C-alpha positions as CSV (number, residue, x, y, z in Angstrom):
1,X,64.1,83.7,167.8
2,X,62.0,82.3,170.7
3,X,61.9,78.6,171.6
4,X,59.8,76.8,174.2
5,X,61.4,73.6,175.6
6,X,59.4,71.3,177.8
7,X,61.8,69.2,179.8
8,X,65.0,70.2,181.6
9,X,66.6,66.8,181.6
10,X,69.8,66.0,179.7
11,X,68.4,66.7,176.3
12,X,66.5,69.8,177.2
13,X,69.3,71.1,179.3
14,X,72.0,70.8,176.6
15,X,69.8,72.2,173.8
16,X,68.8,75.2,176.0
17,X,72.4,75.8,177.1
18,X,73.7,75.7,173.6
19,X,71.0,78.0,172.1
20,X,71.3,80.5,175.0
21,X,75.0,80.8,174.1
22,X,73.9,81.8,170.6
23,X,71.7,84.6,172.0
24,X,68.4,82.9,171.3
25,X,65.4,83.5,173.5
26,X,64.8,80.2,175.3
27,X,62.1,79.3,177.8
28,X,62.3,76.0,179.6
29,X,59.4,74.4,181.4
30,X,59.8,71.6,184.0
31,X,58.2,70.4,187.2
32,X,61.6,69.8,188.9
33,X,62.8,73.1,190.6
34,X,66.3,71.7,191.1
35,X,66.7,71.0,187.3
36,X,65.6,74.5,186.5
37,X,67.9,76.0,189.1
38,X,70.9,74.1,187.7
39,X,70.0,75.4,184.2
40,X,69.7,79.1,185.4
41,X,73.0,78.9,187.1
42,X,74.8,77.9,183.9
43,X,72.7,79.5,181.1
44,X,70.9,82.7,180.4
45,X,67.5,81.2,179.9
46,X,64.0,81.8,181.3
47,X,62.5,79.0,183.3
48,X,59.0,78.2,184.4
49,X,58.1,75.6,187.0
50,X,55.2,73.5,186.1
51,X,54.0,70.7,183.8
52,X,54.5,71.2,180.1
53,X,51.2,69.2,179.6
54,X,49.3,72.1,181.3
55,X,48.0,74.5,178.6
56,X,48.0,77.4,181.1
57,X,51.7,76.8,181.7
58,X,52.4,76.9,178.0
59,X,50.5,80.1,177.7
60,X,52.5,81.6,180.5
61,X,55.7,80.6,178.7
62,X,54.6,82.6,175.7
63,X,54.0,79.9,173.2
64,X,51.9,82.1,170.9
65,X,55.0,84.3,170.2
66,X,57.4,81.3,169.8
67,X,58.8,80.0,166.6
68,X,59.7,76.5,167.8
69,X,58.3,74.1,170.4
70,X,60.3,71.1,171.7
71,X,58.7,68.4,174.0
72,X,61.8,66.5,175.2
73,X,61.0,65.1,178.7
74,X,61.7,61.4,179.5
75,X,58.0,60.6,179.5
76,X,56.4,60.0,176.1
77,X,52.9,60.7,177.4
78,X,53.9,64.1,178.7
79,X,55.5,65.0,175.4
80,X,52.4,63.9,173.5
81,X,50.0,65.9,175.7
82,X,52.2,68.9,175.6
83,X,52.4,68.7,171.8
84,X,48.6,68.3,171.7
85,X,48.1,71.6,173.5
86,X,50.9,73.3,171.7
87,X,49.1,72.6,168.4
88,X,45.9,74.1,169.7
89,X,47.6,77.2,171.1
90,X,50.1,77.8,168.4
91,X,49.4,75.7,165.3
92,X,51.8,77.8,163.1
93,X,55.1,77.1,165.0
94,X,57.5,74.2,164.4
95,X,56.8,71.3,166.9
96,X,59.1,68.4,167.7
97,X,58.5,65.6,170.2
98,X,60.7,63.0,171.7
99,X,58.9,59.6,171.6
100,X,60.6,56.3,172.3
101,X,57.7,53.8,172.6
102,X,57.0,52.2,169.2
103,X,53.4,51.5,170.3
104,X,52.8,55.2,169.6
105,X,54.8,55.6,166.4
106,X,54.1,52.3,164.7
107,X,50.3,52.4,165.1
108,X,49.1,54.0,161.9
109,X,52.4,55.6,160.8
110,X,52.1,59.3,160.3
111,X,49.0,59.6,162.6
112,X,50.8,61.7,165.2
113,X,52.5,63.9,162.7
114,X,49.2,64.6,161.0
115,X,46.9,65.2,164.0
116,X,49.4,66.9,166.3
117,X,51.0,68.8,163.4
118,X,54.5,67.6,164.4
119,X,57.4,68.5,162.2
120,X,59.5,65.7,163.6
121,X,59.3,62.8,166.0
122,X,62.6,62.0,167.6
123,X,63.4,58.5,168.8
124,X,66.8,58.5,170.6
125,X,67.0,54.7,170.5
126,X,66.5,54.5,166.7
127,X,69.0,57.3,166.1
128,X,71.5,55.5,168.3
129,X,71.2,52.3,166.3
130,X,71.9,54.2,163.1
131,X,75.0,55.6,164.7
132,X,76.2,52.2,165.7
133,X,75.6,50.8,162.3
134,X,77.8,53.5,160.8
135,X,80.5,52.7,163.3
136,X,80.4,49.0,162.5
137,X,80.8,49.7,158.8
138,X,84.1,51.6,159.5
139,X,85.8,49.5,162.2
140,X,88.8,51.8,162.9
141,X,86.8,55.0,163.2
142,X,85.7,56.6,166.4
143,X,82.8,58.5,164.8
144,X,81.1,58.3,161.4
145,X,78.6,60.9,160.1
146,X,76.8,60.9,156.8
147,X,76.0,64.2,155.1
148,X,74.3,65.3,151.9
149,X,72.0,62.2,151.8
150,X,75.1,59.9,152.3
151,X,77.1,61.4,149.4
152,X,79.6,62.9,151.9
153,X,81.1,61.0,154.9
154,X,82.8,62.6,157.8
155,X,84.9,60.1,159.7
156,X,86.9,60.5,163.0
157,X,90.3,58.7,163.0
158,X,93.2,58.7,165.4
159,X,96.8,59.4,164.4
160,X,98.8,56.4,165.7
161,X,102.2,56.8,167.2
162,X,103.8,54.9,164.2
163,X,101.9,56.9,161.6
164,X,104.0,58.4,158.7
165,X,101.8,61.4,159.0
166,X,102.9,62.2,162.5
167,X,104.9,65.5,162.6
168,X,103.7,66.5,159.1
169,X,101.8,69.8,158.3
170,X,98.5,69.5,156.6
171,X,100.1,70.9,153.5
172,X,102.7,68.1,153.5
173,X,100.0,65.5,154.2
174,X,98.1,66.8,151.2
175,X,101.1,66.3,149.0
176,X,101.6,62.7,150.3
177,X,97.9,62.0,149.5
178,X,98.6,62.3,145.8
179,X,95.4,64.0,144.7
180,X,92.9,62.1,146.9
181,X,89.8,64.3,147.5
182,X,89.5,64.9,151.2
183,X,89.6,67.6,153.8
184,X,90.5,67.6,157.5
185,X,87.7,69.6,159.0
186,X,88.7,69.4,162.7
187,X,91.4,68.2,164.9
188,X,90.8,67.3,168.6
189,X,94.0,67.4,170.6
190,X,93.6,66.5,174.3
191,X,89.9,67.2,174.0
192,X,90.5,70.7,172.6
193,X,89.1,71.6,169.2
194,X,91.4,73.0,166.4
195,X,89.8,74.1,163.2
196,X,93.0,73.6,161.2
197,X,94.9,75.5,158.5
198,X,97.5,74.1,156.1
199,X,100.3,75.0,158.6
200,X,99.0,73.0,161.5
201,X,101.1,69.9,162.3
202,X,99.6,66.5,163.2
203,X,100.7,64.8,166.4
204,X,100.3,61.2,167.6
205,X,96.9,60.8,169.4
206,X,95.2,63.6,167.4
207,X,91.6,62.8,166.5
208,X,91.0,63.9,162.9
209,X,87.6,64.5,161.4
210,X,88.2,63.7,157.7
211,X,85.6,64.3,155.0
212,X,85.4,62.8,151.5
213,X,82.8,61.7,149.0
214,X,81.4,58.2,149.2
215,X,83.3,57.0,146.1
216,X,86.7,57.8,147.6
217,X,86.2,57.4,151.3
218,X,87.7,53.9,151.4
219,X,91.0,55.0,149.8
220,X,91.1,58.1,152.0
221,X,90.7,56.1,155.2
222,X,93.3,53.6,154.0
223,X,95.7,56.6,153.5
224,X,95.0,57.7,157.1
225,X,95.7,54.1,158.4
226,X,92.2,52.6,158.7
227,X,92.5,49.1,157.3
228,X,90.4,47.1,159.6
229,X,87.8,44.7,158.2
230,X,84.1,44.9,159.2
231,X,83.4,42.6,162.2
232,X,81.9,39.1,161.7
233,X,81.6,37.9,165.4
234,X,79.7,40.4,167.5
235,X,78.6,40.2,171.1
236,X,75.8,42.6,172.4
237,X,75.7,43.0,176.1
238,X,72.2,44.1,177.1
239,X,69.0,42.9,175.4
240,X,66.9,46.0,176.0
241,X,65.2,48.1,173.3
242,X,68.5,49.2,171.8
243,X,70.1,45.8,171.9
244,X,67.0,44.2,170.3
245,X,66.8,46.9,167.6
246,X,70.4,46.4,166.7
247,X,70.3,42.6,166.7
248,X,67.3,42.7,164.4
249,X,69.3,44.8,161.9
250,X,72.5,42.8,162.2
251,X,70.9,39.3,161.9
252,X,69.8,40.2,158.4
253,X,73.4,40.2,157.4
254,X,75.9,37.3,157.2
255,X,77.2,38.0,160.8
256,X,77.5,35.9,163.9
257,X,75.6,37.8,166.5
258,X,75.1,37.0,170.2
259,X,73.1,38.9,172.8
260,X,73.9,38.5,176.5
261,X,71.1,39.5,178.8
262,X,70.9,38.9,182.6
263,X,67.1,38.9,182.9
264,X,65.7,35.4,182.1
265,X,62.2,36.6,181.1
266,X,63.7,39.1,178.7
267,X,65.9,36.3,177.2
268,X,62.8,34.3,176.5
269,X,61.2,37.3,174.8
270,X,64.4,37.9,172.7
271,X,64.4,34.2,171.7
272,X,60.9,34.6,170.4
273,X,61.5,37.6,168.1
274,X,65.1,37.0,167.0
275,X,65.7,34.3,164.4
276,X,69.4,33.9,163.7
277,X,70.8,35.6,166.8
278,X,72.0,33.5,169.7
279,X,70.5,34.6,173.0
280,X,72.5,34.0,176.2
281,X,71.4,34.3,179.8
282,X,74.1,35.9,182.0
283,X,75.7,39.0,183.4
284,X,78.1,41.0,181.2
285,X,80.1,41.9,184.3
286,X,80.8,38.2,185.1
287,X,84.3,37.4,183.9
288,X,83.7,33.7,183.9
289,X,80.7,34.1,181.5
290,X,82.7,36.3,179.2
291,X,85.6,33.8,179.1
292,X,83.2,31.0,178.5
293,X,81.9,32.9,175.4
294,X,85.4,33.3,174.1
295,X,85.4,37.1,174.4
296,X,88.9,37.3,173.0
297,X,87.6,35.9,169.7
298,X,85.0,38.6,169.3
299,X,85.6,41.2,166.6
300,X,83.3,43.6,168.4
301,X,81.7,43.9,171.8
302,X,78.9,46.4,172.4
303,X,77.9,47.3,175.9
304,X,74.3,48.6,175.5
305,X,72.5,48.0,178.8
306,X,70.4,50.8,180.3
307,X,73.0,51.5,183.0
308,X,76.2,53.4,182.0
309,X,78.2,52.3,185.0
310,X,77.5,48.7,184.0
311,X,78.4,49.4,180.4
312,X,81.8,50.9,181.4
313,X,82.6,47.9,183.6
314,X,81.5,45.5,180.8
315,X,83.7,47.3,178.2
316,X,86.7,47.5,180.5
317,X,86.4,43.8,181.4
318,X,85.9,42.8,177.8
319,X,89.0,44.9,176.8
320,X,91.1,43.2,179.5
321,X,90.0,39.8,178.3
322,X,91.1,40.5,174.7
323,X,88.1,41.9,172.8
324,X,89.3,43.5,169.7
325,X,86.9,46.5,169.5
326,X,84.4,48.1,171.8
327,X,81.4,50.3,171.6
328,X,80.0,51.6,174.8
329,X,76.6,53.2,175.4
330,X,76.7,56.1,177.8
331,X,73.7,58.5,178.4
332,X,75.2,60.9,180.9
333,X,77.2,63.6,179.1
334,X,79.5,64.0,182.2
335,X,80.7,60.4,181.7
336,X,81.7,60.7,178.1
337,X,85.2,62.3,178.5
338,X,85.9,60.0,181.4
339,X,85.1,57.0,179.4
340,X,87.3,58.1,176.5
341,X,90.1,59.0,179.0
342,X,90.2,55.5,180.3
343,X,90.5,54.0,176.8
344,X,87.0,53.0,175.8
345,X,87.4,54.7,172.5
346,X,84.0,54.6,170.7
347,X,81.2,55.9,173.0
348,X,77.7,56.4,171.8
349,X,75.0,58.5,173.5
350,X,71.3,58.3,172.7
351,X,70.7,61.7,174.0
352,X,73.3,63.2,171.8
353,X,71.7,61.5,168.9
354,X,68.4,63.1,169.8
355,X,70.0,66.5,170.1
356,X,71.5,66.1,166.6
357,X,68.1,65.4,165.2
358,X,66.6,68.4,166.9
359,X,69.3,71.0,166.0
360,X,68.5,71.4,162.3
361,X,65.0,72.5,163.2
362,X,66.1,75.4,165.4
363,X,68.7,76.8,163.0
364,X,68.1,79.9,160.8
365,X,67.7,79.8,157.1
366,X,67.7,76.8,154.8
367,X,69.6,74.4,157.2
368,X,68.7,70.9,156.1
369,X,70.8,69.0,158.7
370,X,73.0,69.7,161.8
371,X,75.2,67.3,163.8
372,X,77.4,67.9,166.9
373,X,80.9,66.6,167.2
374,X,82.5,65.5,170.5
375,X,79.5,66.6,172.6
376,X,79.2,70.3,172.0
377,X,82.6,71.5,170.8
378,X,81.8,71.7,167.1
379,X,78.8,71.4,164.8
380,X,78.5,70.5,161.1
381,X,75.7,72.4,159.3
382,X,74.4,71.4,155.9
383,X,72.5,74.2,154.1
384,X,71.1,75.3,150.8
385,X,73.0,78.4,149.5
386,X,70.7,81.4,148.8
387,X,71.4,84.0,146.1
388,X,72.2,86.9,148.3
389,X,74.5,85.1,150.8
390,X,78.0,86.6,150.9
391,X,79.5,83.1,150.3
392,X,77.9,82.8,146.9
393,X,79.5,83.7,143.6
394,X,83.1,84.0,144.7
395,X,86.0,81.6,145.5
396,X,85.9,80.4,149.1
397,X,89.3,82.0,149.7
398,X,87.7,85.4,149.2
399,X,84.4,84.7,151.0
400,X,85.6,85.9,154.4
401,X,84.2,83.0,156.3
402,X,84.1,83.4,160.2
403,X,87.1,82.3,162.2
404,X,86.6,78.8,163.5
405,X,84.5,77.7,160.5
406,X,85.5,75.7,157.4
407,X,83.5,74.7,154.3
408,X,84.0,70.9,153.9
409,X,82.0,70.1,150.7
410,X,79.6,71.4,148.1
411,X,76.9,69.3,146.5
412,X,75.6,70.6,143.1
413,X,72.7,68.4,141.9
414,X,73.8,64.9,142.8
415,X,77.6,65.6,142.5
416,X,79.6,66.1,145.7
417,X,82.8,68.1,145.6
418,X,85.3,68.4,148.5
419,X,85.9,72.1,148.9
420,X,89.1,74.0,148.2
421,X,90.0,77.7,148.2
422,X,89.1,77.9,144.5
423,X,85.6,76.4,145.0
424,X,82.8,78.8,144.0
425,X,79.3,78.2,145.5
426,X,76.2,78.9,143.4
427,X,72.6,79.5,144.5
428,X,70.9,76.2,145.2
429,X,74.1,74.3,146.1
430,X,74.2,72.3,149.3
431,X,77.0,73.5,151.4
432,X,78.5,71.4,154.3
433,X,80.2,73.6,156.9
434,X,82.1,72.6,160.1
435,X,82.3,75.3,162.7
436,X,83.3,75.7,166.3
437,X,80.4,76.3,168.7
438,X,81.2,80.0,169.1
439,X,81.1,80.5,165.3
440,X,77.7,79.0,164.7
441,X,75.7,82.3,164.9
442,X,78.0,84.0,162.4
443,X,77.8,81.0,160.1
444,X,74.0,81.0,160.3
445,X,74.0,84.7,159.2
446,X,76.1,83.9,156.2
447,X,73.9,81.0,155.2
448,X,70.6,82.8,155.8
449,X,70.8,86.5,154.9
450,X,67.1,86.6,153.8
451,X,65.8,85.2,157.1
452,X,65.3,87.6,160.0
453,X,64.0,85.7,163.0
454,X,66.0,87.2,165.9
């Protein structure tokens, strides 16, 4: 399978690096020789120095033989022009473009998809706002993912030191749950992924990814110690595009929302377009301003400026002053483990949101969605089971699934079922699988026997 990626920034780098590890044929185009050199040092990919908006460069990259084209630079205009030429040179291949500016996407909706023949437009800011909304709905969770059109939820929760589940094996935890339909798909211990078995024992501080259907998720989360109420008083630090998008969504609910923005002209703009949200002029790193706004009474503080260092400082200061919960926006992947190590907890990354949107389009077979967990350590694939797949027609305990992979749920029609060893998958079922990064190629093969792209 051959992919052309225009842009060697954070998004292009991480997609190329991951797919190269899965033995896919990847060519990355970028004008920055240093970015390409960094990529070549860490990954087995081909690189081509030049502009992705130059049709001669796209031809040199071999676009006519590619199956997928990704335009993911930080410049919308470059991505649009690159997609324009990609459509002329290779109209048959899948094409995805990263576009943030609403002026392009909201003018005659569907125009770009139709005339550039785009399979998907990715807006990292919009994806990030959806991620934040899910986190707000489950206050004690560090991560919330919706699968199978929302029928299945995958929620990340910590095992507290005082938890009655501490020291129990998963078999014992299952007995304590008294029939609740759930499955623990992954355990992160000291940032290391464990795809668990029934004999694994839970320890304090473990981060558990727990899956259940939407009708039972509340009871399941309560069993694992999540009893926090959704926030009512919310402070958003940073009134940029993401802060504005989120405030617009939240002010339609019965919530008390404030936006703190240090640029006075931007404050005036926010005041014009927001109706119920209180707009404040000030710096989120100023302790006096935070105390004046009664930060200790806030149920949730979101640091969403465009600068990750500022966001980290704002969150740490808010935490010190008594804020109950925090969500911190960080764009650089290198900062994410550091932020979590210093106690920021819930970290959101617009680039990771973009990568999750892209991944499903570069997977083999009938993959309908794909999301990453904890950066790149694990991935959750949702696929339609095909008739001659080796996982179809037999109990999962006999299906010989790859090591490091676990079936979480099966959706038949509109009915979701949490998987057990006795579950039998039928053709046409939607199957939700969690797998370690190294197991992804083997899982793809079992989900897509009929497809031969590589």
